[in-house]
C-alpha positions as CSV (number, residue, x, y, z in Angstrom):
1,M,-0.1,-0.2,0.1
2,L,1.2,3.4,-1.1
3,K,1.9,5.7,1.7
4,L,1.7,9.9,0.9
5,T,2.7,12.3,3.5
6,S,3.8,15.4,1.3
7,R,1.7,17.8,-0.5
8,H,4.5,17.9,-2.9
9,N,4.3,14.2,-4.0
10,K,3.4,13.8,-7.5
11,K,0.6,11.6,-6.9
12,V,-0.9,14.1,-4.4
13,K,-0.7,16.9,-7.0
14,Y,-2.6,14.7,-9.2
15,L,-5.2,14.2,-6.8
16,K,-5.3,18.1,-6.0
17,S,-5.7,18.7,-10.0
18,L,-8.8,16.8,-9.9
19,Q,-10.5,20.0,-8.3
20,Q,-10.0,21.8,-11.5
21,K,-12.5,20.9,-14.7
22,K,-9.7,20.7,-17.1
23,F,-8.0,18.1,-15.4
24,R,-11.1,16.2,-14.6
25,D,-12.0,16.2,-18.7
26,E,-8.4,15.4,-19.4
27,Y,-8.2,12.1,-16.9
28,G,-12.0,11.2,-17.5
29,K,-12.1,11.1,-13.8
30,F,-13.5,13.0,-10.2
31,L,-13.0,12.9,-6.6
32,I,-15.4,11.9,-4.2
33,E,-15.1,12.3,-0.5
34,G,-17.1,10.9,2.5
35,V,-17.9,7.5,3.9
36,R,-21.5,7.8,2.3
37,S,-20.3,8.9,-1.0
38,V,-17.9,6.2,-1.5
39,E,-20.1,3.7,0.0
40,E,-22.6,4.7,-2.8
41,A,-20.1,4.4,-5.5
42,L,-18.9,0.7,-4.2
43,N,-22.7,-0.2,-4.1
44,A,-23.4,1.1,-7.7
45,R,-20.2,-1.0,-9.0
46,C,-18.7,2.2,-10.3
47,S,-15.2,1.9,-11.8
48,I,-13.1,3.4,-8.7
49,D,-9.5,3.8,-9.9
50,V,-8.2,4.5,-6.3
51,L,-9.4,4.6,-2.6
52,I,-7.6,7.3,-0.4
53,F,-7.8,7.2,3.4
54,A,-6.3,8.4,6.5
55,S,-5.3,5.7,9.0
56,E,-7.4,7.2,11.7
57,V,-10.5,6.1,9.9
58,L,-9.9,2.6,10.5
59,G,-11.3,3.1,13.9
60,N,-14.6,4.0,12.4
61,L,-16.3,0.6,11.9
62,R,-18.1,2.0,8.6
63,A,-15.1,3.5,7.2
64,A,-12.8,0.5,7.9
65,R,-15.4,-1.9,6.0
66,L,-15.2,0.4,3.2
67,V,-11.4,-0.3,3.2
68,D,-11.7,-3.8,3.5
69,E,-14.2,-4.1,0.7
70,A,-12.1,-2.0,-1.7
71,A,-9.2,-4.3,-1.0
72,A,-11.5,-7.4,-1.5
73,K,-12.0,-6.1,-5.1
74,G,-8.7,-5.0,-5.8
75,I,-9.2,-1.7,-5.7
76,T,-5.8,0.5,-5.3
77,Q,-5.4,2.0,-1.9
78,W,-3.5,5.0,-0.9
79,L,-2.9,5.8,2.9
80,V,-2.7,9.5,3.4
81,T,-2.1,12.0,6.4
82,R,-5.1,14.1,7.3
83,D,-3.3,17.3,6.2
84,V,-2.9,15.6,2.8
85,L,-6.5,14.8,2.6
86,A,-7.7,18.1,3.8
87,Y,-5.5,19.6,1.0
88,I,-6.9,17.3,-1.8
89,T,-10.6,17.8,-0.9
90,E,-10.5,21.5,0.1
91,T,-12.7,20.3,3.1
92,K,-12.5,21.8,6.5
93,T,-13.1,18.5,8.1
94,P,-12.8,15.7,5.7
95,Q,-14.2,12.3,6.9
96,G,-10.9,10.5,6.4
97,V,-11.9,8.8,3.1
98,A,-12.3,9.5,-0.5
99,A,-11.9,8.0,-3.9
100,V,-11.1,9.0,-7.6
101,V,-13.9,7.6,-9.7
102,H,-14.1,7.2,-13.4
103,K,-16.5,9.6,-15.1
104,P,-19.7,7.2,-16.1
105,E,-20.3,7.7,-19.8
106,Y,-24.2,8.1,-20.6
107,S,-26.2,8.9,-23.8
108,L,-29.6,9.8,-24.4
109,S,-30.5,6.4,-25.3
110,D,-29.3,5.4,-22.0
111,I,-32.5,7.2,-20.6
112,K,-35.5,4.7,-20.2
113,C,-39.0,5.7,-19.1
114,S,-41.3,3.0,-17.3
115,P,-44.6,3.7,-15.7
116,S,-42.8,4.3,-12.2
117,R,-40.1,6.6,-13.9
118,N,-42.1,8.8,-16.5
119,L,-40.2,12.2,-15.7
120,I,-36.9,13.4,-17.7
121,L,-35.6,16.1,-16.0
122,V,-33.8,18.7,-18.2
123,I,-31.4,21.3,-16.5
124,D,-30.6,24.4,-18.8
125,R,-27.4,26.3,-18.0
126,V,-28.2,26.3,-14.2
127,Q,-24.7,27.6,-12.7
128,D,-25.0,27.1,-8.8
129,P,-23.3,23.7,-7.9
130,G,-25.4,23.5,-4.6
131,N,-28.2,23.6,-6.5
132,L,-27.4,21.3,-9.3
133,G,-26.2,18.6,-6.8
134,T,-29.7,19.3,-4.9
135,I,-31.4,18.6,-7.8
136,I,-29.5,15.4,-8.7
137,R,-30.5,14.1,-5.0
138,A,-34.1,15.0,-5.5
139,A,-34.2,13.5,-9.0
140,D,-32.8,10.4,-7.5
141,A,-35.2,10.5,-4.3
142,F,-38.4,10.8,-6.5
143,S,-37.6,8.2,-9.2
144,A,-36.8,10.6,-12.0
145,A,-35.8,8.5,-15.5
146,G,-32.7,10.5,-15.9
147,I,-31.5,14.0,-16.0
148,I,-30.1,15.8,-19.3
149,L,-27.8,18.6,-18.6
150,I,-28.0,21.3,-21.5
151,K,-24.6,22.5,-22.5
152,G,-23.4,25.8,-20.4
153,T,-24.7,23.9,-17.1
154,T,-22.2,23.8,-14.3
155,D,-19.8,20.7,-14.4
156,M,-21.7,18.1,-12.7
157,Y,-18.2,16.7,-11.4
158,A,-17.4,19.5,-9.4
159,P,-16.7,18.8,-5.7
160,K,-19.5,20.8,-4.4
161,V,-22.2,19.3,-7.0
162,V,-20.5,15.8,-6.0
163,R,-20.9,16.6,-2.2
164,A,-24.3,17.8,-2.7
165,T,-25.7,14.8,-4.3
166,V,-24.6,12.6,-1.3
167,G,-24.2,9.5,-3.8
168,S,-27.3,10.2,-5.8
169,I,-24.8,10.8,-8.7
170,F,-24.1,7.3,-9.1
171,H,-27.9,6.1,-8.9
172,L,-29.6,7.3,-12.4
173,P,-28.7,8.3,-16.2
174,I,-27.1,11.8,-16.3
175,V,-26.4,12.9,-19.8
176,N,-24.1,15.7,-19.8
177,N,-23.4,18.7,-22.3
178,V,-26.3,18.1,-24.6
179,L,-27.2,20.7,-27.2
180,A,-30.9,21.9,-27.2
181,A,-31.2,20.9,-30.8
182,D,-30.1,17.3,-29.9
183,L,-32.7,17.5,-26.9
184,L,-35.8,18.2,-29.2
185,Q,-34.7,15.7,-31.7
186,F,-34.8,13.1,-29.0
187,S,-37.9,14.4,-27.6
188,R,-39.7,14.3,-30.9
189,E,-38.3,10.8,-31.8
190,H,-39.8,9.4,-28.6
191,R,-43.1,11.9,-28.8
192,Y,-42.2,13.1,-25.3
193,P,-43.9,16.5,-24.6
194,V,-41.6,19.0,-23.5
195,V,-42.6,21.2,-20.5
196,V,-40.7,24.3,-19.5
197,L,-41.1,25.6,-15.9
198,D,-42.0,29.4,-16.1
199,P,-43.7,31.7,-13.8
200,R,-45.7,33.3,-16.5
201,G,-46.9,29.7,-17.8
202,E,-50.3,29.0,-18.8
203,I,-50.9,25.7,-16.6
204,P,-50.2,24.7,-13.2
205,V,-47.5,21.7,-12.5
206,S,-50.5,19.8,-11.0
207,A,-52.4,19.8,-14.2
208,L,-49.9,18.1,-16.1
209,N,-50.4,14.6,-17.3
210,F,-47.5,12.4,-15.5
211,N,-49.1,9.2,-16.5
212,R,-46.9,9.3,-19.8
213,P,-43.4,10.1,-20.0
214,V,-42.7,14.0,-19.8
215,V,-39.6,16.1,-20.4
216,A,-39.4,18.9,-17.7
217,V,-36.9,21.9,-18.5
218,M,-35.7,24.0,-15.6
219,G,-33.9,27.1,-16.5
220,S,-31.0,29.1,-14.8
221,E,-31.7,31.0,-11.7
222,A,-30.8,34.0,-13.4
223,Q,-32.3,33.8,-17.1
224,G,-34.8,30.7,-17.1
225,C,-34.9,28.8,-20.0
226,S,-33.3,29.4,-23.2
227,T,-35.6,31.0,-26.1
228,V,-35.3,28.0,-28.3
229,L,-36.9,25.5,-25.8
230,R,-39.4,27.9,-24.4
231,E,-40.6,28.6,-28.0
232,V,-41.0,25.0,-29.0
233,A,-42.4,23.6,-25.4
234,D,-45.8,21.9,-25.9
235,H,-46.6,23.4,-22.5
236,R,-45.3,26.3,-19.9
237,A,-46.2,25.2,-16.5
238,F,-46.0,27.3,-13.4
239,I,-46.0,26.2,-9.7
240,P,-48.6,28.5,-8.0
241,I,-46.9,30.7,-5.1
242,S,-49.3,32.4,-2.5
243,G,-47.0,33.9,-0.2
244,K,-45.0,37.1,-1.1
245,A,-41.9,35.4,-2.3
246,E,-41.6,36.6,-6.1
247,S,-40.0,33.4,-7.0
248,L,-38.5,29.8,-6.0
249,N,-35.0,28.6,-5.9
250,V,-34.4,26.1,-9.0
251,A,-33.5,23.4,-6.7
252,V,-36.7,23.8,-4.7
253,A,-38.7,24.3,-8.0
254,A,-37.4,21.0,-9.3
255,S,-38.2,19.2,-6.2
256,I,-41.8,20.2,-6.4
257,V,-41.9,19.0,-10.3
258,L,-40.4,15.7,-9.4
259,Y,-42.7,15.1,-6.4
260,E,-45.8,16.2,-8.4
261,S,-44.9,13.6,-11.0
262,I,-45.0,10.6,-8.6
263,R,-47.9,12.1,-6.7
264,T,-49.9,12.5,-9.9
265,S,-49.0,9.7,-12.0
266,K,-51.5,7.1,-11.1
267,A,-54.4,9.8,-10.4
268,P,-56.7,11.2,-12.8
269,C,-55.4,14.4,-14.9
270,V,-56.8,17.3,-15.8
């Protein structure tokens, strides 16, 4: 087992470089941290390149089990100091375990709808990593068929996004860097209606028919959905607001749409 104790070690510099998108793209890998995230990666049978841990975590039964499981699967392990782990993860209080994971590759054809998974969530140029991570977690919780990220959306493998998903990034197909034209072709080929969420929409979300596949588009916090998607949408739906707040956070809005999709999917539709 390799031991890494210095920030100047080449392998530590490599791990540190995964904080930057250009190196994640170059290597086709990203860094996850925390016991829960590593557990989910192992359970999802992701391609884990290397497990990194500090010796102190071996006193934690759950973390020690991860180390044993990784060893049993033949995954390379690097033992690091707490200082090195904090350095590569940029976390004030790292949980003592991290991993380098190969980026999963999905295409639009990998998204399969079913009676229990009828909603395809499209994220159009959302920039806040915490919001994107929360949306991915909600999509997992409410059984979305998949997520499509329109080109210009923040990098789904950024550390803040990955942390916010708490492992949900491994549970459903997420298609990255999709052009609006390709999304529209995909929806037309499958005859999936496209619904754009818009505060000035014509129908409430509760009136949508979720008994069949629906492509729901959530726009960026600042600009909303792109003009091309808004113009070709089959419906523009809104979430009724009764209080004084002018609008909803995009992650909150996405969660409401996701919940509505499973709440009403077997109920009579308007």
